N, C-alpha and C positions, 0 to 999 in steps of 0.2 A: 503492500500500500505506499501509497507519496506521501511526505509530510502534508504539503495540504489537505488532503482526503483523510487526515489521521486528525488533523487539528480540527476539521470540520464535523466529524463523530465525536471527538472530545467533546467539543463547543453542545451539539448536537444532546448527548447523554448530559450533560453537567442539567443544558436547559432541563431535559425529561424530568433529572430527579430533583432539581428546583421546585416544579411543577407542581410533582407530585408529593412535595412534602409541604409545599404551602396546602393543596388541598386536604391531605391528610390532617394536619395540626392545625387550620386556621378553625375558630370555631365557624359553627354555622349561623344566617340568619336565623333561623329560627327556634335557639337556644330557650330564648326567654318565653316561650308559650306555655311549658309547661303549667301546671296548676299549684298558683300559690298556695302552700298549706298553714292553715291556723295553728295556733296550740292549742286550740279544743281538736280540732280536726287529729293531730301529732296525739295528744292524749289515747284518743279512742282506738287508735292502729295499735300504738304501744298497750294499749288492757287488754285488745284484741290476742296480742303476742303473749304478754303474760298468762294470758286463759288457756289458751292453744300447750304454753309449755307445763301448766300446774296439771293440764287433763295426761301430758305427756310423757311428765313424772308419775303420774298415779297408774300408769299403764307399765312403766318398767320397772314401778316398784312390787307393782304385782306381779310381774313376769320374772323377777328376782332378781336382777339388776342393780338395787340398792338394798343396802342392810337398814336398820328400821332407824336410824340414827342421824343417815348420812341422808335419808326420805323425809324426815322430818326438820333439820336444817334446810335444807333445798326448799322444801314447801313453805316453812317459815318466811324464810327470803323471799320467796314468791307474792305468799300473802299480804307480807308489809306492804310491798311495791304497789301492789293490785290497791291496797288501799289508798296509798298515799297518790298514786292515780285517780280513782273516785272521787278522792275529798280533794283534787283541784279539779279535776272535771266539774264536779257541784258547788265549787265557788266559781269557775269562770262562766255558769249557767245561770246562774246567782247574776252574777255582774252584768250578762247578758240582756236579762230580762230585766 
């Protein structure tokens, strides 16, 4: 390959790589079209996660994966978190009304 053709190929490859990187890493125009979550919606989602985790924990305890002490400790922590979430949900809903 002659030196001039090699230079053209190298420039072309570099340009292609630069365009590809810009396309990949440039944020999209529609990045801000997502749903804005409120604190209340976050708390409801978190509450569902905690409830699901409690159900899973109960199932796994019954299947013998946890000792009684481990189960009670984890259940206590999850129930405490659920109580905090419910209290904050109630507080936010009372302030909204």
